C-alpha positions as CSV (number, residue, x, y, z in Angstrom):
1,M,30.2,-22.7,-42.5
2,N,29.4,-22.1,-46.1
3,L,27.0,-19.0,-47.7
4,G,24.2,-21.2,-47.8
5,Q,24.0,-22.4,-44.5
6,Y,25.1,-19.1,-42.9
7,A,21.9,-17.7,-44.8
8,T,20.1,-20.6,-44.0
9,G,20.6,-19.6,-40.5
10,V,19.9,-16.8,-40.8
11,R,16.5,-17.3,-42.3
12,S,15.2,-19.3,-39.8
13,A,16.5,-17.5,-37.1
14,G,14.0,-14.3,-39.0
15,T,11.2,-17.3,-38.8
16,R,11.4,-17.5,-35.4
17,D,11.8,-14.0,-34.3
18,A,8.2,-13.1,-36.3
19,L,6.6,-16.2,-35.2
20,M,7.5,-15.1,-31.5
21,R,6.7,-11.7,-31.9
22,Y,3.0,-13.1,-33.2
23,V,2.8,-15.5,-30.5
24,L,3.8,-12.5,-27.8
25,T,1.0,-10.5,-29.3
26,A,-1.6,-13.0,-29.3
27,T,-0.7,-13.9,-25.8
28,A,-1.1,-10.3,-25.0
29,S,-4.2,-10.2,-26.4
30,L,-6.8,-12.6,-24.9
31,T,-6.7,-10.2,-21.9
32,V,-8.6,-8.3,-24.1
33,L,-10.8,-11.3,-24.8
34,I,-10.9,-12.1,-20.8
35,I,-11.7,-8.5,-19.8
36,I,-14.9,-8.8,-22.9
37,L,-16.2,-12.0,-21.8
38,I,-16.1,-11.3,-18.2
39,I,-18.5,-7.6,-19.2
40,A,-20.2,-10.0,-21.3
41,F,-21.3,-12.6,-19.0
42,I,-21.9,-10.4,-16.4
43,G,-24.5,-7.7,-18.0
44,Y,-26.1,-10.9,-19.7
45,N,-27.2,-12.7,-16.3
46,G,-27.6,-9.2,-15.0
47,A,-30.3,-7.7,-18.1
48,E,-32.8,-10.7,-17.3
49,M,-33.5,-9.0,-14.0
50,F,-35.7,-6.2,-16.1
51,S,-38.0,-8.2,-17.0
52,D,-39.6,-8.2,-13.6
53,V,-37.8,-5.3,-12.3
54,S,-36.8,-1.8,-13.4
55,L,-33.6,0.2,-14.1
56,T,-34.7,2.9,-12.3
57,E,-36.6,0.7,-9.0
58,M,-33.3,-1.5,-9.4
59,L,-30.9,1.9,-8.2
60,F,-33.6,3.9,-6.0
61,G,-35.6,1.4,-4.6
62,T,-34.6,1.0,-0.9
63,E,-36.3,-2.1,0.2
64,W,-33.6,-5.1,-0.9
65,D,-35.5,-8.2,0.1
66,P,-35.6,-11.0,-2.4
67,T,-38.0,-13.0,-0.3
68,R,-40.3,-10.5,-0.9
69,G,-39.5,-9.4,-4.6
70,S,-38.1,-6.5,-3.7
71,F,-35.0,-5.5,-4.8
72,G,-34.0,-1.8,-4.5
73,A,-30.8,-1.5,-3.8
74,L,-30.0,2.0,-2.8
75,A,-29.5,1.0,0.6
76,V,-26.4,-1.8,-0.4
77,I,-25.5,1.1,-2.7
78,A,-25.0,3.3,-0.1
79,G,-23.8,0.7,2.5
80,T,-20.7,0.5,-0.1
81,L,-20.4,3.9,0.0
82,L,-20.4,4.9,3.8
83,V,-18.3,1.4,4.4
84,T,-15.9,3.0,1.9
85,I,-15.9,7.0,2.7
86,G,-15.6,6.0,6.0
87,A,-12.4,3.8,5.7
88,I,-10.8,6.5,4.1
89,A,-11.7,8.6,6.2
90,F,-9.2,6.8,8.8
91,A,-6.8,5.3,6.2
92,F,-5.6,8.5,4.5
93,P,-4.6,10.7,7.5
94,V,-2.6,7.7,9.0
95,G,-1.0,6.8,5.9
96,L,-0.1,10.3,4.0
97,A,1.4,10.4,8.1
98,A,3.3,7.0,7.8
99,A,4.5,8.0,3.8
100,I,5.9,11.4,4.8
101,Y,8.0,10.0,7.7
102,I,9.1,6.9,5.2
103,S,10.0,9.2,2.9
104,E,11.3,12.3,3.9
105,F,12.0,12.0,8.0
106,A,13.3,7.7,7.8
107,S,16.4,7.2,7.8
108,P,17.3,4.5,4.2
109,S,18.1,1.1,6.4
110,V,14.7,2.1,8.6
111,R,12.7,3.2,5.3
112,G,13.6,-0.2,3.8
113,K,11.9,-2.2,7.3
114,L,9.2,0.3,7.0
115,K,8.5,-0.7,3.0
116,T,9.4,-4.2,4.6
117,V,5.9,-3.9,6.6
118,C,3.8,-2.3,4.4
119,E,4.4,-5.2,1.5
120,I,3.7,-7.4,4.7
121,F,0.1,-5.9,5.7
122,A,-0.8,-6.0,2.3
123,G,-0.2,-9.7,2.0
124,I,-2.2,-10.3,5.1
125,P,-5.2,-12.2,3.8
126,S,-8.7,-10.8,3.5
127,V,-10.4,-13.2,4.9
128,V,-7.7,-13.6,8.2
129,Y,-8.1,-9.9,8.9
130,G,-12.8,-10.1,8.5
131,F,-11.4,-13.5,11.5
132,F,-9.6,-10.9,13.8
133,G,-12.0,-7.8,13.7
134,L,-14.8,-11.2,14.1
135,L,-13.2,-12.1,17.1
136,V,-11.5,-9.2,17.9
137,L,-12.9,-5.7,17.3
138,L,-16.4,-5.9,17.4
139,P,-16.1,-7.5,21.3
140,L,-13.7,-3.8,21.6
141,L,-15.8,-2.1,19.9
142,M,-18.7,-3.3,22.0
143,D,-16.7,-1.8,25.6
144,L,-15.7,1.0,23.6
145,F,-19.6,2.0,22.6
146,P,-21.3,0.4,25.5
147,G,-25.0,1.9,24.8
148,Q,-24.7,2.7,21.1
149,L,-23.7,-1.6,19.5
150,M,-25.6,-4.6,20.9
151,Y,-23.6,-6.5,18.5
152,G,-20.6,-5.0,17.9
153,S,-21.3,-5.5,14.0
154,S,-21.8,-2.1,12.2
155,W,-20.6,0.2,9.7
156,L,-17.8,1.4,12.3
157,A,-16.6,-2.2,12.7
158,A,-16.4,-2.5,8.8
159,S,-14.2,1.2,8.2
160,L,-11.6,0.5,10.3
161,L,-11.4,-2.9,9.4
162,L,-11.2,-1.7,5.8
163,G,-9.1,1.1,6.2
164,V,-5.9,-1.1,7.9
165,M,-6.3,-2.9,4.4
166,A,-6.0,0.6,3.0
167,L,-3.1,1.3,4.4
168,P,-0.2,-0.7,2.6
169,T,-2.0,0.7,-0.3
170,I,-2.5,4.5,0.8
171,V,1.0,4.7,2.4
172,S,3.2,3.2,-0.6
173,V,1.9,4.9,-3.8
174,S,2.0,8.0,-1.6
175,E,5.5,8.0,-0.7
176,D,6.0,7.2,-4.2
177,A,4.5,10.2,-4.6
178,I,6.7,12.0,-2.5
179,R,9.6,11.1,-3.0
180,S,9.3,11.9,-6.9
181,V,9.5,15.4,-6.5
182,P,12.7,16.9,-7.1
183,Q,15.3,17.5,-4.5
184,S,16.1,20.8,-6.2
185,Y,12.5,22.0,-4.7
186,R,13.7,20.9,-1.0
187,E,17.5,22.9,-1.2
188,A,15.3,25.4,-2.8
189,S,13.0,25.8,0.3
190,M,15.7,25.3,3.1
191,S,18.2,27.5,1.6
192,L,15.4,30.3,2.2
193,G,15.7,29.4,5.9
194,A,12.8,26.6,6.0
195,T,12.8,24.2,8.7
196,K,12.5,20.6,7.0
197,W,8.9,20.3,8.4
198,D,8.3,23.4,6.6
199,T,9.3,22.4,3.7
200,V,7.4,19.1,3.9
201,I,4.4,20.7,4.3
202,K,4.3,24.2,2.2
203,V,6.3,22.3,-0.5
204,V,6.9,18.4,-1.1
205,V,3.5,17.6,0.0
206,P,2.1,20.2,-2.0
207,A,4.1,19.5,-5.4
208,A,2.8,15.5,-5.0
209,I,-0.8,16.3,-4.2
210,S,-2.1,14.3,-7.6
211,G,0.2,11.3,-6.8
212,I,-1.1,11.7,-3.2
213,S,-5.2,11.8,-4.3
214,A,-4.1,8.8,-6.7
215,A,-3.2,6.7,-3.6
216,V,-6.5,7.9,-2.0
217,T,-8.5,7.0,-5.0
218,L,-6.2,3.4,-5.4
219,G,-6.9,3.3,-1.8
220,I,-11.2,3.4,-2.6
221,G,-11.0,0.7,-5.1
222,R,-9.1,-1.3,-3.2
223,A,-12.2,-1.0,0.0
224,I,-15.2,-1.0,-2.5
225,G,-13.7,-4.5,-4.0
226,E,-13.1,-6.2,-0.8
227,T,-16.0,-9.4,0.0
228,M,-14.6,-11.5,2.8
229,A,-13.5,-8.9,6.1
230,V,-16.5,-6.6,5.3
231,M,-19.0,-9.3,5.7
232,M,-17.6,-11.0,7.7
233,V,-18.1,-7.1,9.9
234,S,-21.1,-5.3,8.6
235,G,-23.5,-7.5,9.5
236,N,-24.7,-7.5,6.5
237,S,-28.4,-5.9,6.9
238,A,-29.4,-4.1,4.3
239,V,-30.6,-0.6,5.7
240,I,-29.4,2.4,5.4
241,P,-28.5,4.4,8.7
242,D,-30.5,6.6,10.4
243,P,-29.3,9.5,10.3
244,L,-27.3,8.6,7.6
245,W,-23.9,9.2,9.4
246,N,-24.8,6.8,12.2
247,V,-21.5,4.8,12.3
248,F,-22.9,2.1,14.9
249,S,-25.9,1.5,12.0
250,L,-25.7,-1.9,10.9
251,T,-25.1,-2.3,6.6
252,S,-24.2,-4.3,3.9
253,T,-22.0,-3.6,0.7
254,I,-22.6,-5.0,-2.9
255,T,-19.6,-7.0,-2.4
256,G,-20.9,-9.0,0.6
257,T,-24.8,-9.4,-0.1
258,L,-22.7,-11.0,-3.4
259,A,-20.8,-13.8,-1.3
260,L,-23.9,-14.2,1.1
261,E,-26.7,-14.8,-1.6
262,M,-25.4,-16.3,-4.6
263,P,-24.3,-19.2,-3.5
264,E,-28.7,-20.2,-2.2
265,V,-30.0,-18.3,-5.6
266,V,-31.3,-20.7,-7.6
267,V,-30.2,-20.2,-11.1
268,G,-32.2,-18.2,-14.0
269,S,-34.4,-16.7,-10.8
270,T,-34.7,-12.7,-11.2
271,H,-33.1,-12.7,-7.4
272,Y,-30.3,-14.7,-9.4
273,S,-30.0,-11.9,-12.7
274,A,-30.3,-9.4,-9.6
275,L,-27.1,-9.9,-7.7
276,F,-25.7,-10.4,-11.8
277,M,-26.7,-6.6,-11.6
278,L,-25.1,-5.5,-8.6
279,A,-22.3,-7.1,-9.5
280,L,-22.1,-4.9,-12.9
281,I,-23.0,-2.2,-10.7
282,L,-20.0,-2.2,-8.6
283,M,-17.4,-3.0,-11.7
284,I,-18.8,0.3,-12.9
285,M,-17.5,2.0,-9.9
286,V,-14.4,0.6,-9.6
287,L,-14.0,0.8,-12.7
288,A,-14.7,5.2,-12.4
289,V,-12.1,5.0,-9.7
290,N,-9.2,2.9,-11.3
291,L,-9.9,6.0,-14.2
292,L,-9.6,8.5,-11.6
293,S,-6.8,6.9,-10.2
294,R,-5.2,7.0,-13.8
295,R,-5.9,10.6,-14.5
296,I,-4.3,12.0,-11.9
297,I,-1.7,9.6,-12.1
298,G,-1.1,10.9,-15.3
299,M,-1.0,14.4,-14.4
300,T,1.7,13.9,-12.0
301,S,4.0,12.3,-14.8
302,R,3.3,15.4,-16.6
303,R,4.2,18.0,-14.3
304,F,7.3,16.5,-13.2
305,S,8.6,14.8,-17.1
306,G,7.8,18.6,-18.7
307,E,5.0,17.0,-21.6
308,E,2.4,19.8,-20.3
309,K,2.4,21.2,-23.0
310,E,-1.1,20.7,-24.5
311,H,-3.0,20.1,-20.8
312,G,-1.4,23.8,-20.1
313,R,-3.4,24.6,-23.6
314,I,-6.6,23.3,-22.6
315,V,-6.6,24.8,-19.0
316,T,-5.3,28.1,-20.5
317,A,-8.6,28.3,-22.2
318,I,-10.6,26.6,-19.9
319,R,-9.4,29.5,-17.4
320,G,-9.8,32.2,-20.3
321,S,-13.8,31.7,-20.2
322,A,-15.9,34.1,-17.9
323,P,-17.6,31.5,-15.3
324,F,-13.7,30.6,-14.5
325,V,-12.5,34.0,-14.7
326,R,-15.4,35.5,-11.6
327,I,-14.6,31.9,-9.4
328,S,-11.1,32.9,-10.0
329,E,-10.6,36.4,-8.8
330,L,-13.0,35.6,-6.1
331,W,-10.7,33.0,-5.1
332,N,-7.9,35.7,-5.2
333,S,-9.8,38.7,-3.6
334,H,-11.2,36.0,-0.9
335,G,-9.6,33.1,-0.5
336,D,-8.2,33.2,2.9
337,V,-11.5,34.2,4.3
338,L,-13.8,31.2,2.6
339,M,-10.8,28.6,4.1
340,K,-10.7,29.4,7.4
341,V,-15.4,29.9,7.0
342,G,-15.0,26.5,5.5
343,A,-12.8,24.5,7.5
344,V,-14.8,26.1,10.9
345,V,-18.1,25.4,9.2
346,S,-16.8,21.5,8.9
347,T,-15.3,21.1,12.3
348,F,-18.5,21.9,13.7
349,T,-21.0,20.1,11.0
350,V,-18.6,17.1,12.2
351,S,-18.5,17.5,15.5
352,W,-21.7,17.8,15.7
353,M,-22.7,14.5,13.6
354,A,-20.3,12.4,15.7
355,M,-21.7,13.5,19.2
356,S,-26.1,13.4,17.9
357,L,-25.1,10.0,18.0
358,F,-24.4,10.4,21.9
359,E,-26.4,12.9,23.8
360,D,-29.9,14.6,22.0
361,G,-30.4,17.8,21.1
362,I,-28.7,21.2,22.4
363,L,-25.8,19.4,24.3
364,A,-24.6,17.9,21.2
365,V,-24.3,21.7,19.6
366,I,-22.4,22.7,22.6
367,I,-20.3,20.3,23.1
368,A,-19.6,20.9,18.9
369,A,-19.3,24.4,19.4
370,I,-16.8,23.8,22.4
371,A,-14.6,22.0,19.3
372,T,-14.3,24.0,17.2
373,A,-13.6,27.0,19.2
374,V,-10.5,24.6,20.3
375,L,-9.7,23.7,17.2
376,A,-9.9,27.4,15.8
377,C,-7.4,28.4,18.2
378,I,-4.6,25.7,17.5
379,P,-3.2,27.6,14.9
380,R,-3.0,30.7,17.2
381,L,-1.4,28.7,19.5
382,L,1.4,26.5,17.2
383,S,2.2,30.5,15.6
384,G,3.6,31.0,18.5
385,I,5.8,28.3,18.8
386,S,10.0,28.8,17.3
387,P,10.3,26.7,13.7
388,A,12.3,24.0,15.7
389,D,9.9,23.5,18.2
390,R,7.1,22.6,15.7
391,Q,9.5,20.5,13.6
392,D,10.2,19.0,17.2
393,V,6.4,18.4,17.5
394,A,5.7,17.2,14.1
395,E,8.7,14.8,14.5
396,T,7.4,13.1,17.5
397,I,3.7,13.0,15.5
398,L,5.0,11.3,12.9
399,S,6.9,8.5,14.7
400,A,3.9,8.3,16.9
401,N,1.6,7.9,13.9
402,M,4.1,5.5,12.5
403,S,4.8,3.8,15.5
404,L,0.8,3.0,15.6
405,V,0.7,1.4,11.8
406,V,3.9,-1.0,12.9
407,G,1.5,-2.1,16.2
408,I,-2.0,-2.6,14.1
409,L,0.0,-5.3,12.2
410,V,2.1,-6.9,14.8
411,V,-1.0,-6.9,17.0
412,I,-3.1,-8.7,14.4
413,L,-0.3,-10.9,13.4
414,G,0.6,-11.4,17.1
415,Y,-2.4,-12.1,18.3
416,I,-3.7,-15.0,16.1
417,M,-0.3,-16.2,15.9
418,M,-0.1,-15.9,19.9
419,K,-3.1,-18.0,19.5
420,G,-2.9,-20.3,17.0
421,L,0.6,-21.7,17.6
422,P,-0.2,-23.5,21.0
423,Y,-3.1,-25.4,18.7
424,I,-0.9,-26.8,15.9
425,S,0.0,-30.1,16.2
426,L,1.8,-33.4,13.8
427,D,-2.8,-34.6,14.5
428,F,-3.5,-31.0,13.1
429,L,-1.3,-30.4,9.9
430,T,-1.8,-34.5,9.1
431,M,-5.5,-35.1,9.7
432,S,-9.0,-34.5,8.2
433,P,-11.7,-32.6,9.8
434,S,-14.0,-34.0,11.8
435,G,-16.6,-33.4,14.2
436,N,-18.2,-30.1,11.2
437,G,-14.6,-28.7,11.4
438,S,-14.5,-28.7,15.6
439,S,-11.7,-31.4,15.3
440,G,-9.4,-33.2,13.8
441,G,-7.0,-31.4,11.5
442,I,-6.9,-29.4,8.4
443,F,-4.1,-31.6,6.5
444,P,-6.9,-32.0,2.9
445,A,-7.2,-28.3,3.2
446,I,-3.1,-27.7,3.3
447,V,-3.1,-29.7,0.2
448,G,-6.1,-28.4,-1.4
449,T,-4.5,-24.3,-0.9
450,L,-1.1,-26.0,-2.4
451,E,-2.6,-27.5,-5.5
452,L,-4.7,-24.0,-5.8
453,V,-1.6,-22.4,-6.1
454,A,0.3,-24.5,-8.1
455,G,-1.9,-24.8,-10.4
456,T,-2.4,-20.9,-10.7
457,A,1.3,-21.0,-11.3
458,V,1.0,-23.1,-13.8
459,L,-1.2,-21.3,-15.5
460,A,-0.8,-17.5,-14.6
461,F,3.4,-17.4,-15.4
462,P,3.0,-18.4,-18.4
463,F,0.3,-16.1,-20.0
464,G,1.5,-12.8,-17.2
465,I,5.3,-12.9,-18.3
466,L,4.9,-13.2,-21.9
467,S,2.0,-10.3,-21.8
468,G,4.5,-7.9,-19.9
469,I,7.6,-9.0,-22.5
470,Y,5.2,-8.0,-25.4
471,L,4.4,-4.8,-24.0
472,A,8.0,-3.9,-22.8
473,E,9.9,-5.1,-26.0
474,Y,8.2,-5.2,-29.0
475,A,5.0,-3.4,-28.3
476,K,4.7,-0.7,-30.6
477,D,2.6,3.0,-29.9
478,T,-1.0,1.6,-31.4
479,K,-4.8,1.3,-31.0
480,L,-4.4,-2.8,-29.8
481,T,-1.5,-1.5,-27.6
482,G,-3.5,1.4,-25.8
483,L,-6.6,-1.7,-26.1
484,I,-4.2,-4.5,-23.8
485,R,-2.8,-1.6,-21.7
486,E,-6.8,-0.6,-20.9
487,A,-7.7,-4.5,-20.9
488,I,-4.5,-5.0,-17.8
489,D,-6.1,-2.0,-16.0
490,I,-9.5,-2.9,-16.4
491,L,-8.5,-7.3,-15.0
492,N,-6.4,-5.3,-12.2
493,G,-9.0,-3.1,-11.0
494,T,-11.6,-5.8,-11.3
495,P,-12.7,-7.2,-7.5
496,S,-12.2,-10.5,-6.7
497,V,-15.7,-11.3,-6.2
498,V,-16.7,-10.2,-9.6
499,F,-13.6,-13.3,-10.6
500,G,-15.8,-15.9,-8.8
501,L,-19.1,-15.1,-10.2
502,F,-17.5,-15.6,-13.9
503,G,-16.0,-18.4,-13.1
504,M,-19.0,-19.5,-11.3
505,T,-21.2,-18.6,-14.4
506,F,-18.5,-19.2,-17.4
507,L,-16.6,-22.3,-15.9
508,V,-18.8,-24.3,-13.8
509,M,-22.0,-23.9,-15.7
510,G,-20.9,-22.6,-19.2
511,L,-18.7,-25.4,-20.0
512,G,-19.0,-27.7,-17.4
513,M,-16.5,-27.9,-15.1
514,G,-19.1,-27.9,-12.1
515,R,-17.0,-26.4,-8.6
516,S,-13.6,-28.3,-9.0
517,L,-10.1,-27.5,-9.0
518,A,-9.3,-26.6,-12.5
519,A,-12.1,-24.0,-12.5
520,G,-10.5,-22.3,-9.2
521,C,-7.4,-21.9,-11.0
522,I,-8.6,-20.7,-14.1
523,A,-9.8,-18.1,-11.8
524,L,-7.0,-17.0,-9.6
525,A,-5.2,-17.3,-12.8
526,L,-7.7,-14.8,-14.1
527,M,-7.0,-12.5,-10.4
528,V,-2.9,-12.4,-10.6
529,V,-2.1,-12.5,-14.3
530,P,-2.7,-8.8,-14.6
531,V,0.0,-8.1,-11.5
532,I,2.3,-10.4,-12.8
533,I,2.6,-8.7,-16.6
534,R,3.3,-5.4,-15.0
535,T,5.9,-6.2,-12.8
536,T,7.4,-8.4,-15.2
537,E,6.9,-5.4,-17.8
538,E,8.5,-2.5,-15.1
539,A,11.7,-5.6,-14.6
540,L,12.3,-6.3,-18.2
541,R,12.5,-1.7,-18.8
542,T,14.8,-1.7,-15.9
543,V,17.4,-3.4,-17.8
544,P,20.3,-1.4,-20.1
545,K,19.6,-0.6,-23.5
546,E,22.6,-0.9,-24.1
547,L,22.4,-4.8,-23.0
548,R,20.1,-5.0,-25.8
549,E,22.2,-3.2,-28.2
550,A,25.4,-5.0,-28.0
551,S,23.5,-8.2,-28.6
552,R,21.9,-6.9,-31.5
553,A,25.5,-5.9,-32.6
554,M,26.6,-9.3,-31.9
555,G,24.1,-10.8,-34.7
556,A,21.2,-12.3,-32.4
557,T,17.3,-11.5,-33.2
558,K,15.8,-9.4,-31.3
559,W,13.6,-12.7,-29.7
560,Q,17.2,-14.3,-29.2
561,T,18.3,-10.4,-27.3
562,T,15.1,-11.0,-25.1
563,Y,15.1,-14.3,-23.9
564,K,18.6,-14.9,-23.4
565,V,20.2,-11.6,-22.6
566,V,17.3,-9.0,-20.6
567,L,14.5,-11.6,-19.4
568,P,18.1,-13.3,-17.6
569,A,18.8,-9.8,-16.6
570,A,15.3,-9.1,-15.4
571,M,15.3,-12.6,-13.5
572,G,15.0,-10.6,-10.3
573,G,11.5,-8.5,-10.7
574,T,9.9,-10.9,-12.6
575,V,10.4,-13.7,-10.3
576,T,9.2,-11.5,-7.0
577,G,6.2,-10.0,-8.9
578,A,5.5,-14.0,-9.7
579,I,5.5,-14.9,-6.4
580,L,3.8,-12.1,-4.9
581,A,1.2,-12.6,-6.9
582,I,0.7,-16.1,-6.3
583,G,0.9,-15.4,-2.0
584,R,-2.4,-13.0,-3.2
585,A,-3.7,-15.9,-4.8
586,A,-2.9,-18.5,-1.5
587,G,-5.1,-15.5,0.7
588,E,-8.2,-15.0,-1.7
589,T,-11.4,-16.6,-0.6
590,A,-14.3,-14.9,-3.3
591,P,-13.5,-16.3,-6.6
592,I,-13.0,-19.8,-5.2
593,M,-16.1,-20.1,-2.8
594,F,-17.8,-20.2,-5.7
595,T,-15.7,-21.9,-8.4
596,A,-13.8,-24.7,-6.6
597,A,-14.0,-24.8,-2.6
598,V,-16.0,-27.1,0.0
599,A,-16.5,-27.2,3.8
600,Y,-15.4,-30.5,4.2
601,M,-13.8,-33.3,2.1
602,P,-13.7,-36.9,3.8
603,E,-10.6,-37.5,1.6
604,L,-8.1,-35.8,-0.5
605,S,-9.2,-34.8,-4.2
606,V,-6.9,-36.6,-6.8
607,S,-8.6,-35.2,-9.7
608,L,-8.3,-31.9,-11.6
609,M,-11.8,-32.1,-11.6
610,E,-13.3,-32.3,-8.3
611,P,-13.5,-29.4,-5.6
612,V,-10.7,-29.3,-2.8
613,M,-10.9,-28.1,1.0
614,A,-8.7,-24.8,0.8
615,L,-7.6,-22.6,4.2
616,P,-9.7,-19.3,3.9
617,Y,-12.5,-20.9,2.5
618,H,-12.1,-23.6,5.8
619,L,-11.3,-20.1,7.9
620,Y,-14.1,-18.0,6.8
621,Y,-16.2,-21.6,7.4
622,L,-15.6,-22.1,10.5
623,A,-15.9,-18.2,11.7
624,A,-19.5,-18.3,10.4
625,E,-20.9,-21.7,10.9
626,V,-18.8,-23.7,13.3
627,P,-19.4,-22.1,17.3
628,G,-17.1,-23.8,19.3
629,A,-14.7,-24.0,16.8
630,T,-11.5,-21.6,18.3
631,G,-8.8,-24.5,18.7
632,A,-9.0,-24.5,15.1
633,Q,-10.1,-21.1,13.5
634,Y,-6.6,-19.8,15.4
635,G,-4.8,-22.9,13.9
636,T,-6.4,-22.7,10.4
637,A,-5.4,-18.7,10.1
638,T,-2.3,-19.2,12.0
639,V,-1.0,-21.7,8.9
640,L,-3.1,-19.8,6.5
641,L,-0.6,-16.5,7.5
642,L,2.7,-19.1,7.6
643,I,2.1,-20.0,3.8
644,V,1.1,-16.2,2.2
645,M,4.2,-14.6,4.6
646,G,6.7,-17.9,3.5
647,L,6.1,-16.8,-0.4
648,F,6.5,-13.2,0.6
649,A,10.3,-14.4,2.5
650,L,10.7,-16.4,-0.8
651,A,10.1,-12.9,-2.8
652,S,11.9,-10.9,-0.2
653,F,14.8,-13.4,-0.8
654,V,14.8,-13.5,-4.0
655,R,14.6,-9.9,-4.6
656,G,17.7,-9.6,-2.8
657,Y,20.3,-12.3,-4.6
658,Y,19.3,-10.9,-8.0
659,N,20.2,-7.3,-6.7
660,K,23.5,-8.3,-5.1
661,R,24.5,-9.4,-9.0
662,I,23.3,-6.7,-10.4
663,R,26.2,-4.9,-12.4
664,W,24.8,-1.8,-14.0
């Protein structure tokens, strides 16, 4: 090659590199446009409500009855918050105990298996949780509380189901936070004679409290944005419980209200606009929770990375103020007493609130007082036990808790598959439904689900992977990069029902696509893209810098290094994240019920512009609208589970295959 040819080749490679930089930047910047469009369409449609209903009336009105022109959303908002509080009250202690066991007491081989269990938990479609709750949880609660529950549907049922769904998030994030505590903390504590349990409870958990708090806030965000499961078991009655802590009361949430009422509403009516305003309120609630979790995670990162100087100066300035000094002095002088008094008051209050649902008047007070006295004696009793015996007791309790978590998963999966597998036959898998879905097969729903998955993958994979490459390899610390990251975080926290509403207004009606396969694929792709971006970015960042430097030293451009060296080296994490994202899309109901899915189609859809049947929506339709179709319900749920679990198994195989090939 002569000098002229070499110079031409260098210029050509440089041009391609600059072009790819612009392409990657533009692709990643689309996330900002998407979130602007979502907020704009939701807000615009919701703002039209104010010509008939004031914001004050909506936020503080207690009656939600669109047929009578009443749009007071306080009961719906309160129901959302109460169900979420109940879910976290169950999921936090169970999840934290499971995280402690996995991180500190489980062997490495057992730890890997338990982490897989958490991934399976997260992979179960929400409509399957709702189906299990409808057919199993509600009858069980009616048997346990016959005097309090008439139908089983209640705030209690919704909270228990959402608590189970929030468990994977709380366990995973808490376990990561606990494991991030430096090993030197543990060694220092145990070198002073502390047992492993004392070290965990007095050193490790307090050191990881910021990360654990982030786990709770992320779990709250997961619970607030859930649609199908809570809609199927809450009763969907917009009332404020009386008394407020009556967990047996029917309730309604924002997501459930949107999913139930939007398909029947008249477009352009006040009711239509009020539902969009509810969606905007939901987005604000979830965004606030996610911002709080990010702030807490940031505090954790500073704490263990030594980057806390500026934050420390701010805190010092606050602590130097007179009010803080007085509070600090009061706490230092009487902190132990205040904590004990607070614990006693809280225990008595919660006990009385619980007993007042079963007993009236003075008897509830007496039982609450006895329960408080018993609980107050427990620390004194434990103080007489040797540290070694305390550790044995703690390990036993943690093991039992972990068994409970695994048992819940086994019961859900085992029960559904035990009921569904006998119903599955060749005819069931290859025939179309008949008799309003109660007989026949589910072949169109299977094909429609696979079409949605394939279309989502075609749209989401390039967008997500290219954006992840930009953030990991090209992005600098600029305002644009910060804006893109903010947009990705907002997209990642947006409830699935909001994607459905956006798809309905922008794609189905605004662009004239109608209810169609194409609209459903776009809505699902927007929902899973943030997951693909994040997993791609993290996978690329695990590739050692030495590989990049060696490639560049041999004359490769940045783009050549990225797609020929870095991307192949990170292929395991990238492909795994993409498959997991598609697995989530396969089980989603809320986005497609507004954009793509129909209850029945006599023949297969052959066009992108036609609607489709889909397993998640078909299962919801059978469970909610077709009485007596028990066999078809269990069979549909089993097939859906097998498809989603198959995708997760594929992701696990890919991850293991590429991990064995890693040589750094």
